[in-house]
C-alpha positions, 0 to 999 in steps of 0.5 A: 843734809846734816843727818845721822841715822842711828838705825843699823840699816837703811830705810831704802829696803822700804822702797826696793821691792824684793824679788821674793815678794815682788809679785805681791808688792807694787813695783818701781813704776808706782814710786814717783820720781821724787821718791826715787831721787830721795833714795838713800846712798852711802858711797858718796860721803860714807854716810846716808844721804839722798841721791838727789842731794849727793854732790857726785855723779852717782847712779843707782841700780835698784833691786827692781832695775836689776830684775827687770833687766834679766841680768844673771851677773854683776857685769850684766847689771852694769851694762847701761849705767851712763859713764860705764863701759862694760864689754864682754871678752869671752863666756866668763870674762869682762872688762868694766871701766868708768871714763876710759882705761878699760880692759881685762885688768882695769886698775882704776875702778874700785869695786866693793861688796858690802864693804869688802874690796874686790880686787886681786893684789897682783894687778889691782883689778877685778876678776869679775868671773869670780865676784858673784852673789845671788842677784835676787839678794842685791839691794842696790848698786851704787855707781860713782863715776870720777874720783872718790879716793879721798874716802875710799882710798887708792885705786878709786881713780875713775869711779867706785862700784859699791854692791850692797846686799839686803839685810837679812830681815828683808829676806825671810822665807824661801826663794828659788830660781831655775833658768836655762837657755843657749848661752846661759845653759843652766842656772839655779839658785836658792835662799832661805831666811829665818828669824832666829830670835826677836833680834836675830835674823839670818839667811843662807844661799846657794847658786850655780851657773853653767855658760856656753862658749862664745864663738871665735872668728879667725879674722879677729886675729892678726892675720900672721897668727891665724894658721898657728891658732887653727888647731887650738881648742877654742872652748871657753865655757864656764861652771861656777858654784857659790854659797854663803849666808849672813846673820844680823843681830840687834844687840840693843836699840843702838847697837848692831852686828852683821856676820857674812861669808861666802864661798865659791869654786869655778872651772873655766875653759880658755885658749891662750898664747904666750911667747915661744921660740917656735918659728915661724910666728914665735908664739905658742897656742894652747888650751887649758882649764882654769880653776879658782876658789875662795872664801871670805868672812866679814863682821861689822859692828855699829853702835850709836853713842848719842843721837849725833854720834855713831861708829862702825868697826868692820873686819874681813878676811878674804882668801882667793886661789887661782891656778892657770898655766901662766901662774898660780896665785894664792892671796890672803887679805885681812882688813880692819876699818874703823869709821866714826860719824858725829855732828858738831854744832849745827853746821858740821857733819864730820866723818873720820876713820882709820884703816889697815890692810895686810895682804900675803900672796904666794906666787908660782910662775911659769917660765915666761912669767917670773918674780924678782922677789921671793914667791911669797910676799907681804904688803901693808897698807895703813890709812886714815881719812877725814871728811867735814860736811859744812852747812854754809846756808841752811838747806841750801848750800853745803861745802865738803872738805875731805882727804885720805892719807895712806902709806903703802909698801910700794910708794910710801906716803900718799895724800888724796884731797877732795873738795865738793860744793852742793847747792840746792837751788830750790826743790827742782833744781840743784847744782854740785862741783868737785875738784879732787886728786887721786892716785893708782898705787903700783901692783906687784906686776909693776913692781917686781914681776918679769914677763916675756911678753913677745919674741921677735922672729930672727932677721938677716942681721939678728937672731931672735929677740926675747922681749921682757917687760920688768917691773921696777921699785922706781915705779910711782903711783899714777895720778889724776886731778879731776874737775866735775860739775853736775846739774840735777832737775826734777820739774815734776813727779814724772820727769827727772834730769841728771848731767855731769860734765868732767875734765880729767888730767893724768900724770905719770901714767904707765909707760915702758922704756928700753933697758939693757940687752943681754947677749949671754944667749947669743947666737941663739937669741938676745934678751931685751929688757923693757922696764915699767916707768911713768912717762905718759900723760894726758887728759879726757873730758866729756859729759854724762846724762841720765833722764827718766820719764814716767809717761804714765803710771804704767810706762817709763822711759829712761835714757842714758848717754855718755860722751868722752874725748880722749887726748892721750897722744898717739901712743897708748901705754894702757887702754886709755881710749874710751868709746866716744859715744854710748847710749842706752834707751830703756822702756819699762812697761806694766802691760797688765797687773801681772805682766811686765815688759822691758826693752833696752837698745844700746849703742857703743861706739868704736874704740882702740885698744892694745892687742894681746902682745902689748906692742900694737893697736887694734880698732874694735868696731861700734856695736848696737844691741837689743835686750827684751824681757818679759815677766808673768806673775802667774801667782803671787809667789810664782814668777815666769820670765823670758829674755832675749839678749843682743837681738836683731844684730849680728855677732860682734867683737866687744873687746879683746883682752890685752893679754894672752887670750883669744878674742870672742864674739858676742851674739844673740841669746836667750833664756827663760826663768822661773822664780818662786817664793815660799 
């Protein structure tokens, strides 16, 4: 386990077949489960180690698994990962979480792509509709459930999703794809990779998508709002264009450099509602076109100083611009990260690093959303971490001690420690355990924004009341202490079993308290101010199971199951209630040498969430769905595929954004796809 790989990229590319050459290479069913368990991952300890020896609840989506699922976006690919709750809100928006706290603005899940953090500093969450890449270029997605803040920093509270794209040397030649359907109205993608010199490879890609609207059912709204929303255009379709490229340079045998960049532009239709002074419901419904664009530049320099020492210096710049009726937000992020790994003696594998992040934002708001600070602000984040993996018993028992130290502009100094123990009982059995503390630092909305969340209609004794939710300088970081135990069992080359038990305690969760009342506009209305505080706490516990069984060389069965029990009292300060049960059953069948068949059955239990006005709760019924996919390798370079999604069951509500958006239902859909390598 004490291993330092001085090569600039992982050997995992040998195991994950590229979509461009998939028809002429062996597929994932030809790999034994033991080989798959030995796939190298990097998200657990910031160093390369086999999945079977990783002391964390980790699940890996390979390129083959993504291709077979027919996923056309990253959230779709994540749907059946154990412990993840992935729910579609409308045609473009998603709610993705690990172990609870889901929502449009989930702030306890760290998401990265090739080392670049994907989140909006306004709320520390992810705008999933603008996080994209060519799916065929994804090498793997590593998903960790549970805290990983000791290495990755604040906001890695309930998990980490690390999207890793392929080295450009693995994407030489051309690739093109074209697809169309009902919900997926049309999508196209192309990529070309070339060898610029003996030591340099590159690729460029472009992709575009058009998605149709999901249906809105009036009965999904509160009955008092149905009439007010009746005349609003419910269109929520989506258009997205993205392009980018990557260059990998082997400067010397022990030195490599990676350069990459992406640009996107998106137009989305959405129907919204905000607080107003118009009777009788005192909410205004409207439709709009939301425009977003952004780009990023990243460089990563890796050098092996010796057989036992290697360092990496990574920098990136990220620009994002989002323009909608509620606000116009423009952000600029500069991030510098240094990491050094070294083996000391025979028993210590040390990884340490330093980081700095600069964020500037320009925030222009509408009347219901204002800032108590200047429109333009800047924040600074300084960080350092250290991890020491200690071999207590050779090839059998390892102890990892790690901690991250951060200083941010909102709460100052934060410490996030973690201790992990890994026991390789024998070649078939392994056990691991972890105790970790993590924090979710405040975002701008909790620190210095004011939102007119709702207006209360007048009564016999009171005029209308405008209710404002106001950020506070006193708002603190939310805290978690997590206890985990995991067990992996690989009794044979045909079967594997991986399970995790966890218990999480939360403190200083977001709450609100009634503040001052402003009578200056009386008798027209009153202004009631509520302030963000940290008064809630609670806990949850559960289990996650992943099992894989190769029935034959051509037929594979996977079962993922998650159970969680939530104990947060009767009041939700945010969407803490995860579905109690989630299960997915997946069958991959190589019918012939050229035809593959994939079927997924999933069940998501009911859950409760905050409604759009943030003042009441709503129950979302459980739902079931079936996905079916068939792929035909017409020639070694041409693949034809057909997919059906959410089949055999009626349309259903998966989630409702805890904001101003209308609810939409997800129903059966289909699309066909052709992919060509050249």
